[in-house]
C-alpha positions in Angstrom: -13.4 -28.5 -25.4 -12.8 -25.0 -27.1 -10.2 -22.6 -26.2 -11.4 -19.8 -24.4 -9.7 -17.5 -27.0 -11.3 -18.9 -29.9 -8.2 -18.1 -32.1 -9.2 -14.8 -32.3 -7.3 -11.5 -31.9 -7.0 -10.2 -28.5 -9.6 -7.4 -27.7 -7.1 -3.8 -28.8 -7.9 -0.9 -30.2 -4.8 0.6 -31.8 -6.4 3.7 -32.8 -7.5 4.8 -29.6 -4.2 4.1 -27.9 -2.5 6.4 -30.8 -5.2 9.0 -30.0 -4.5 8.8 -26.5 -0.3 9.0 -26.7 -1.5 11.7 -29.4 -3.6 13.9 -26.7 -0.9 13.8 -24.2 1.6 14.9 -26.5 -0.8 18.0 -27.6 -1.7 19.0 -24.6 0.2 18.9 -21.1 -3.4 18.8 -19.1 -4.5 15.8 -20.7 -1.6 13.7 -19.3 -3.3 14.2 -15.7 -6.2 13.4 -17.0 -5.3 10.1 -18.8 -2.9 9.5 -15.1 -6.6 9.9 -13.0 -8.5 7.3 -14.9 -5.5 5.0 -13.6 -4.5 4.1 -17.5 -0.6 2.5 -17.1 1.6 1.0 -20.2 0.4 -2.3 -19.8 -3.1 -1.2 -20.7 -1.3 -1.0 -24.3 -1.7 -3.7 -26.8 1.2 -2.5 -29.2 4.3 -2.5 -27.3 5.7 0.4 -28.7 2.9 2.7 -27.6 3.2 1.4 -24.0 7.1 2.7 -24.3 5.9 5.8 -25.9 3.3 6.0 -22.4 6.3 5.1 -20.3 8.5 8.0 -21.7 5.6 10.5 -21.6 5.2 10.1 -17.9 8.6 9.9 -17.1 9.5 13.6 -18.7 6.1 14.7 -16.7 7.4 13.4 -13.6 10.4 15.1 -14.0 8.8 18.2 -15.0 9.9 18.3 -18.7 7.4 19.5 -21.0 6.2 16.8 -23.4 6.5 17.5 -26.7 7.5 15.8 -30.6 11.3 17.0 -29.7 11.9 15.9 -25.9 10.0 12.7 -26.4 12.2 11.9 -29.2 15.0 13.1 -27.4 14.3 10.7 -24.3 13.6 8.1 -26.9 16.8 8.3 -28.4 18.8 8.8 -24.9 17.5 4.9 -24.2 18.3 3.5 -27.9 14.4 3.2 -28.2 13.2 5.6 -31.0 14.0 3.3 -34.2 12.2 0.7 -32.0 8.5 2.5 -31.5 9.1 3.6 -34.9 11.6 6.6 -35.5 10.6 10.3 -35.7 7.8 9.6 -38.2 5.6 7.5 -36.2 5.6 10.1 -33.6 4.5 12.5 -36.0 1.7 10.4 -37.5 0.8 10.0 -33.6 0.7 13.7 -33.1 -1.7 14.3 -36.3 -4.1 11.3 -35.8 -5.9 13.4 -32.6 -9.1 15.0 -33.9 -9.3 16.7 -30.4 -7.4 16.3 -27.2 -10.1 17.6 -25.2 -11.2 14.0 -25.9 -8.2 12.1 -24.1 -10.5 10.8 -21.5 -12.4 9.2 -23.9 -9.9 7.8 -26.0 -8.3 6.0 -22.9 -11.6 4.6 -21.5 -11.4 2.3 -24.6 -7.9 1.6 -24.2 -8.2 0.5 -20.7 -11.9 -1.2 -21.6 -10.1 -3.4 -24.0 -6.8 -3.6 -21.7 -9.5 -5.4 -18.5 -11.1 -7.5 -21.5 -7.7 -9.3 -22.5 -7.3 -10.0 -18.9 -10.3 -11.2 -18.1 -9.4 -13.7 -20.8 -6.2 -14.6 -19.8 -7.9 -14.9 -16.3 -10.7 -17.2 -17.5 -7.5 -19.4 -19.1 -5.5 -19.4 -16.0 -8.9 -20.7 -14.1 -9.3 -23.6 -16.9 -5.6 -24.9 -16.8 -6.3 -24.8 -12.5 -9.3 -26.7 -13.3 -7.7 -29.3 -15.4 -4.8 -29.4 -12.3 -6.6 -31.9 -10.1 -3.4 -31.7 -7.4 -5.3 -28.3 -6.8 -7.8 -28.1 -4.1 -11.5 -27.1 -5.8 -11.4 -24.6 -2.8 -8.4 -23.1 -3.3 -9.1 -23.2 -7.8 -12.2 -21.0 -6.9 -10.8 -18.7 -4.3 -8.1 -17.6 -6.6 -9.9 -17.5 -9.9 -12.3 -15.1 -7.6 -9.3 -13.1 -6.4 -7.9 -12.7 -9.8 -11.6 -11.5 -11.1 -12.3 -9.3 -7.6 -8.5 -7.7 -8.9 -10.0 -7.1 -12.6 -13.2 -5.6 -11.4 -11.8 -3.2 -9.2 -9.6 -1.7 -12.5 -12.6 -1.2 -14.1 -14.3 0.5 -11.6 -11.3 2.8 -11.6 -11.7 3.5 -14.7 -15.9 3.8 -15.4 -15.6 6.0 -11.4 -17.6 5.0 -8.7 -21.5 5.3 -9.0 -23.5 7.9 -7.5 -25.3 7.5 -4.7 -27.7 9.6 -2.4 -26.3 12.1 0.3 -29.4 10.8 2.4 -28.2 7.6 2.5 -24.7 8.6 3.8 -26.6 10.3 6.5 -28.7 7.9 7.7 -25.9 5.7 8.0 -23.8 8.2 9.9 -26.8 9.2 12.2 -27.7 5.5 13.0 -24.3 4.9 14.3 -24.0 8.1 16.0 -26.7 7.2 18.0 -25.4 3.8 18.9 -21.9 5.8 19.9 -24.1 8.0 22.0 -25.2 4.5 23.6 -22.3 3.0 24.1 -20.5 6.2 25.7 -17.5 5.0 24.1 -15.1 7.1 22.6 -12.8 4.6 20.2 -15.4 3.5 17.9 -12.8 1.8 15.9 -10.1 -0.7 16.2 -7.2 0.0 18.8 -4.1 0.8 18.0 -2.9 -0.5 21.5 -1.5 3.3 22.1 -4.6 5.1 24.2 -3.4 8.4 23.4 -3.7 7.7 19.7 -6.6 5.8 19.8 -8.5 9.0 21.8 -7.8 11.6 19.4 -8.3 9.4 16.0 -11.1 7.6 17.3 -9.4 4.1 16.0 -9.2 2.6 13.0 -11.8 2.4 10.7 -12.8 0.3 8.0 -11.1 1.5 4.8 -8.8 3.8 6.4 -5.7 3.9 4.4 -2.9 3.9 7.2 1.0 5.3 6.6 3.8 4.5 9.7 6.8 6.1 8.5 10.1 6.6 10.3 13.9 6.2 9.6 15.4 2.8 9.9 15.6 1.2 13.2 13.0 3.4 14.7 10.4 0.9 15.6 8.0 1.0 12.6 7.9 -2.6 12.3 7.5 -2.6 16.2 4.8 -0.5 16.1 2.9 -2.6 13.4 3.3 -5.9 15.0 2.8 -4.5 18.4 -1.2 -3.0 17.0 -2.1 -7.0 15.3 -0.5 -8.7 18.3 -2.8 -6.1 20.4 -6.1 -7.1 18.3 -5.4 -11.2 17.8 -3.7 -11.9 21.1 -6.2 -9.8 23.5 -9.4 -9.3 21.1 -9.6 -12.7 19.2 -9.6 -10.3 16.0 -8.0 -11.7 12.9 -5.3 -9.6 11.3 -3.0 -10.2 8.7 0.1 -9.0 7.9 2.3 -9.2 5.0 6.0 -8.7 5.5 8.1 -8.1 2.4 11.7 -7.9 4.3 11.4 -10.5 7.4 11.4 -14.3 7.2 8.4 -15.6 9.3 11.1 -17.5 12.2 12.0 -13.3 12.8 8.4 -12.2 12.6 7.8 -15.2 15.2 10.6 -14.0 17.8 9.8 -10.4 17.3 5.4 -11.5 18.4 7.6 -13.9 21.3 9.7 -10.9 22.3 6.7 -8.8 22.4 3.8 -10.5 24.0 5.9 -12.5 26.6 7.7 -9.0 27.4 11.3 -11.2 27.2 14.9 -9.5 26.3 14.5 -10.3 22.5 18.6 -10.9 22.5 18.3 -13.3 25.2 15.6 -15.0 23.7 17.3 -15.3 20.2 20.4 -16.8 21.8 18.0 -18.8 23.6 19.5 -17.7 27.2 16.3 -17.1 29.5 15.8 -17.3 32.9 12.9 -19.7 34.1 10.4 -17.3 34.5 10.9 -15.8 31.0 10.8 -19.3 29.8 7.5 -20.1 31.4 6.4 -16.8 30.0 7.4 -17.8 26.4 6.2 -21.3 26.3 2.8 -19.6 27.7 2.9 -17.6 24.5 3.5 -20.1 22.1 1.0 -22.3 23.6 -2.1 -19.2 23.1 0.0 -18.8 19.4 -1.9 -21.6 18.0 -5.1 -19.9 18.6 -4.5 -16.6 17.7 -6.0 -15.3 14.6 -2.7 -13.5 13.2 -2.0 -14.6 9.7 1.7 -14.1 8.2 2.5 -13.7 4.0 6.3 -13.4 3.7 7.8 -13.0 0.6 8.0 -10.1 -1.9 4.6 -9.9 -4.2 4.1 -7.4 -6.9 1.3 -5.1 -5.9 -1.1 -7.0 -8.1 0.1 -10.4 -6.4 -0.6 -8.9 -3.1 -3.9 -7.2 -4.1 -4.9 -11.1 -5.0 -3.6 -12.7 -1.7 -5.2 -10.2 0.1 -8.6 -10.2 -1.1 -8.4 -14.3 -1.1 -7.3 -13.7 2.7 -10.1 -11.5 3.6 -12.7 -14.1 2.3 -11.4 -17.3 3.5 -10.4 -15.6 6.9 -12.6 -12.8 7.7 -9.7 -10.2 8.4 -10.6 -6.8 10.0 -7.3 -5.4 9.4 -4.6 -5.8 7.3 -0.9 -4.6 7.3 2.2 -4.4 4.7 5.8 -4.0 5.5 6.9 -1.7 3.5 5.1 0.0 0.6 9.2 0.7 -1.2 9.7 -2.7 -1.7 6.3 -3.2 -3.6 7.0 -3.8 -7.2 4.3 -2.3 -9.3 4.3 -4.0 -13.2 3.6 -1.7 -15.8 5.2 1.7 -14.3 8.6 3.0 -15.3 10.8 4.4 -12.4 10.3 4.4 -8.7 8.2 7.4 -8.2 5.5 5.8 -10.9 6.2 2.4 -9.0 5.1 3.5 -5.5 2.6 5.8 -6.3 0.8 3.3 -8.2 1.2 0.7 -5.6 -0.4 3.5 -2.9 -3.2 3.6 -5.2 -3.9 0.0 -4.9 -3.2 -0.2 -1.2 -5.8 2.5 -1.0 -8.2 0.8 -3.1 -7.8 -2.1 -1.6 -9.0 -0.8 2.0 -12.0 0.9 0.6 -13.2 -2.2 -1.1 -12.7 -5.0 0.9 -13.5 -2.9 4.5 -10.5 -2.8 6.4 -8.1 -0.6 7.9 -5.2 -1.0 5.7 -1.7 0.0 8.3 1.6 0.5 5.8 5.0 1.5 6.7 7.1 3.7 4.6 10.8 4.8 4.5 11.9 8.4 4.1 14.2 10.3 2.4 18.0 9.6 3.4 18.7 13.0 5.2 21.4 15.3 3.8 24.6 15.0 4.5 24.8 16.4 8.3 21.4 16.3 8.8 21.9 13.5 10.9 18.8 12.6 13.5 15.9 15.3 11.9 12.2 15.3 12.5 10.1 14.3 9.8 7.6 16.2 7.6 5.5 14.9 4.8 7.6 16.0 2.4 9.9 13.4 3.6 7.5 10.6 2.5 10.4 8.9 0.3 9.8 8.6 -3.5 6.3 10.2 -4.1 3.7 12.7 -2.8 1.2 10.2 -3.5 1.2 8.7 -0.3 0.8 12.0 1.4 -2.4 11.9 -0.8 -3.9 8.6 -0.6 -3.1 8.4 3.1 -5.9 9.1 5.7 -3.4 9.3 8.8 0.6 10.0 8.4 2.4 8.7 11.8 6.0 9.5 12.4 7.9 8.0 14.7 10.7 10.5 15.9 13.2 9.8 18.7 14.5 12.9 19.6 17.1 11.6 21.5 18.5 9.0 19.0 22.0 8.4 19.2 24.1 8.7 16.1 26.5 6.2 17.1 26.1 2.0 17.4 27.9 2.1 20.5 26.6 5.0 22.2 23.2 3.7 21.5 24.1 0.0 23.0 24.8 2.0 26.2 21.2 2.5 26.6 19.7 -0.5 25.0 18.1 -1.3 28.4 16.7 2.0 29.4 13.6 3.2 28.1 13.7 5.5 25.7 11.4 8.9 25.0 9.8 9.1 21.7 7.3 10.6 19.8 4.4 9.8 17.7 3.8 12.7 15.1 0.2 12.6 14.0 1.1 14.4 10.8 -1.7 14.2 8.8 -5.3 13.0 9.8 -7.9 13.4 7.4 -11.3 13.6 9.4 -9.6 15.0 13.0 -7.0 17.2 14.5 -3.0 16.2 14.2 -0.9 16.5 16.8 2.3 15.0 19.2 2.2 11.8 21.4 4.9 11.2 24.0 6.0 7.5 24.9 7.9 5.4 26.0 10.0 2.6 24.0 11.7 -0.7 25.2 13.9 -2.1 22.4 14.5 -4.7 24.3 11.0 -6.0 24.3 10.1 -4.4 20.9 7.3 -2.3 22.7 6.2 1.1 23.1 4.3 1.8 26.5 2.4 4.6 27.7 3.8 7.2 29.9 2.7 10.3 31.8 0.0 11.4 29.2 1.1 14.3 26.7 -0.3 15.5 23.9 0.8 18.3 21.8 -2.2 20.1 19.7 -0.5 21.6 16.2 -1.4 25.3 15.8 
C-alpha cells in the first residue's frame, strides 16, 4: 500500500505566511483580525515563522506596539534573532506585504494549509492504528473519527459559521416555548442541584459554557461533583468529568462522602460507625450502575477535545465538566495568557459543537498582600479576560466568614458555614447572589432559607 504522503512536500504556502506576518507588523488592527480567525503559531510550516508569530502576539499581549524595532528587540532578548534569519529577513517580510488590509485572506491560506497537513497526519496515524491488530476495531474507528472531528472544528472556526434564516431559529424557539407552557416547568435545562440557581438560570442548556471560580479550598470541585452526582445518581443521566489534579481514588472518596452523607475524614481513615458503613456500601453498590464517567490525567486541550468527542459518541454524555482550565496545556501557544485563552475558546466551541453544557472550574488571581479573603469580581479570573468573554455563566463561590488560619477553620470544621454563590454573569438572564450552607465534612452545599439578592 502506498504511503498517504506519496513522497510529496506537505501542503504549505510560505509567501502567505510571510504576508500574514508582514501585515501584523504593519497594522496593529491586523493582529486582532488574524487572531480572530484562530490562527496559532503551530499553523505555520516554517519554524522561523512560527517563532515570529509567537513574539508578535506576546508583544501585543504586553501592550507593546509591534514594529520592526520592537520585534527585533524581543527576538534578540530571547536569543532567537539569528534563528529566524536576522534583521534582514524581518525587513524582507515587512516588504513582502502587498496590502495589510488583506491580512485575513493571507491568514486563511495559512490556516487551510495547516489543516491539510493535520489531515494527512491523522490519516497516517489511522493507517498505523489499523495495522496494529492489538487494538479493537471499534476503538480505532472512534479514535480516528474523534481526531477528524477536531480538525473539522478548526476548519469551521477558520471558515466561519454558515448562515441560516432567522425564521428557522424563531420557529424552533416558539416550539420550545409551547412545550414549556404545557409542561409548566420553570427549569427547562439540566439541574445544578441548587434550586435557587436553577430557577434564576432555568438550568444548564446544550452549548452553555459555565465557569465556577473561587480561591483555593472554597469548594469548586465539590460543587462540580455535587452537580454530576445529582444528575447521575438521581436522574441516571450520563455525565463526564475530566479531573486534571486528582486521581480516581480521591474522586471516589469524594463521591462516597457526598452521596452517602458521611464524614469524609472518617471515611478516609476507615473509622465509620455501623450506620455510616451501611450507607457507604449502598452507594458503592449503586455506583456500579451509575453513568458517571471519569478521566484523570493531564491532557492538552487538543487531546481533551478528541476524548470528549469520542466519549459523547460512546456514552451519550449530557454534560461534561473540566477541573480546571488553568492546568490545560495548549500546543502552539506562547505564555499563560495565550494558553488559557486558547483552552477557553476550544472548550466553548466544544460545548456548542457536541451540544452539551460544559462546566469548567477556574482559579482566581492571588490576592495582594493583606487582601486576604476578598469578594471576587469578573476581573479576578486568572490569566485572561477570554474566560469572561467566552462564559455564558460565571459563578463565584465566596465564603464571607472564611478563617484565614488553619486552626480557626479546624475549630468549626463540623459547623455548617454560610457561603455565597455570586452569579456574576449570565448571558441570557439576571445576575444575583445566593446564600447556601457549606458542610465541609460531607463535601456538600445545601439549601438554607432562600435568600436571593439581585444586582442593581
